[in-house]
C-alpha positions as CSV (number, residue, x, y, z in Angstrom):
1,M,145.8,-74.4,71.8
2,L,148.7,-76.2,70.1
3,K,151.8,-76.8,72.2
4,N,155.4,-77.6,71.3
5,R,155.3,-75.6,68.1
6,Q,158.2,-73.7,66.8
7,V,158.6,-71.5,63.7
8,I,161.7,-71.8,61.6
9,L,162.4,-69.9,58.4
10,V,163.1,-72.2,55.5
11,H,164.2,-71.2,52.0
12,L,161.1,-71.0,49.7
13,D,162.8,-73.4,47.2
14,A,163.6,-76.1,49.8
15,A,162.0,-79.5,49.4
16,P,159.5,-80.7,51.9
17,K,160.8,-82.8,54.8
18,P,161.0,-86.5,53.7
19,P,159.5,-89.2,55.9
20,R,161.8,-90.7,58.6
21,G,164.1,-93.3,57.0
22,A,163.8,-91.9,53.5
23,P,166.9,-90.5,51.7
24,C,167.9,-87.0,52.8
25,N,166.7,-84.4,50.3
26,G,168.4,-81.4,51.8
27,C,165.2,-79.9,53.2
28,G,167.2,-78.4,56.1
29,I,164.5,-78.7,58.7
30,C,166.6,-80.6,61.2
31,C,169.6,-78.3,61.0
32,L,167.5,-75.1,61.1
33,L,165.7,-76.3,64.2
34,E,168.7,-77.4,66.2
35,P,172.3,-78.4,65.7
36,C,173.6,-82.0,65.7
37,P,176.2,-82.9,68.3
38,L,179.0,-81.5,66.1
39,G,176.9,-78.4,65.4
40,V,176.5,-77.9,69.2
41,I,180.2,-77.6,69.4
42,L,180.5,-75.3,66.4
43,S,177.5,-73.2,67.3
44,G,178.0,-73.1,71.0
45,R,174.3,-73.7,71.5
46,R,171.8,-76.6,71.6
47,H,168.7,-74.8,70.2
48,G,168.2,-72.7,67.1
49,A,169.8,-73.0,63.7
50,C,173.2,-74.5,63.4
51,I,175.8,-72.0,62.2
52,A,177.2,-74.5,59.8
53,V,174.0,-75.1,57.8
54,R,174.3,-73.6,54.2
55,W,171.7,-73.1,51.5
56,Q,173.1,-74.0,48.1
57,D,171.3,-72.3,45.2
58,D,172.9,-74.5,42.5
59,V,171.3,-77.7,43.9
60,R,168.4,-75.9,45.8
61,Q,169.2,-77.8,49.0
62,Y,170.6,-77.2,52.5
63,R,174.0,-78.8,53.2
64,C,176.2,-79.1,56.2
65,G,178.9,-76.5,55.9
66,A,181.2,-78.6,58.1
67,L,181.1,-81.1,55.2
68,C,180.9,-78.9,52.1
69,E,182.7,-75.8,53.3
70,P,184.8,-76.9,56.3
71,V,187.5,-74.2,55.9
72,A,184.9,-71.4,56.0
73,V,183.1,-72.9,59.0
74,L,186.4,-73.3,60.9
75,R,187.4,-69.7,60.1
76,H,184.1,-68.6,61.5
77,V,184.3,-70.5,64.7
78,L,188.1,-70.4,65.5
79,P,189.1,-67.4,67.6
80,A,190.9,-64.8,65.6
81,R,193.8,-64.9,68.0
82,L,194.3,-68.6,67.3
83,Q,194.0,-68.0,63.5
84,R,196.7,-65.3,63.6
85,L,199.1,-67.5,65.7
86,T,198.7,-70.5,63.5
87,P,198.1,-69.5,59.8
88,G,196.6,-72.4,57.9
89,L,195.1,-74.0,61.0
90,A,191.6,-74.0,59.4
91,A,192.8,-75.6,56.2
92,G,194.7,-78.2,58.2
93,L,191.7,-79.1,60.4
94,A,189.2,-79.0,57.5
95,P,189.6,-82.7,56.5
96,I,189.1,-83.8,60.1
97,L,186.0,-81.6,60.5
98,A,184.5,-83.0,57.3
99,R,185.1,-86.5,58.5
100,W,183.4,-85.8,61.8
101,A,180.5,-84.1,60.0
102,Q,179.9,-87.3,57.9
103,R,179.6,-89.3,61.0
104,W,177.4,-86.9,63.0
105,I,174.9,-86.2,60.2
106,A,174.8,-89.9,59.3
107,V,175.6,-89.4,55.6
108,G,173.9,-92.1,53.6
109,Q,171.7,-93.3,56.4
110,G,168.5,-91.5,55.5
111,C,166.4,-88.9,57.4
112,D,166.6,-89.5,61.1
113,S,164.4,-86.6,62.1
114,S,161.0,-87.4,63.6
115,L,159.9,-83.8,63.4
116,D,156.4,-83.1,62.0
117,S,156.7,-80.1,59.8
118,A,153.9,-78.1,58.5
119,L,154.2,-75.2,56.1
120,A,152.6,-71.9,56.9
121,E,149.8,-71.0,54.6
122,Q,151.5,-67.7,53.7
123,P,155.1,-66.5,54.0
124,L,155.6,-64.3,57.0
125,A,155.2,-60.6,56.1
126,D,158.3,-59.6,58.1
127,A,160.5,-62.4,56.8
128,K,163.7,-61.2,55.0
129,I,165.0,-63.3,52.2
130,H,168.7,-63.8,52.2
């Protein structure tokens, strides 16, 4: 019996995971499995997909929403009460969040994931395509 296996749902058009150290190709495996330290803060959890990960149809890649859509991510995670008290807070914090995201996801440093990914032979029958 195989141990330490986890199933994650990945967009059918996503590229396969590159080898560790190779340039990131936006496969999304790392972010769909668990959030980075910044993603832990944003998601409020250490396991499961990061709430900031975004599939982008135009480039057919996963991207960090904290980097490419920081205002939308902040609007999602900031309490509504705080957003009402301070209009424009998400827009004001967006450049800071994007800067933190660049650091935490090591932009330009290559794939740092040692995960061994294997594709299922067939898509899951119950999977819903979003």
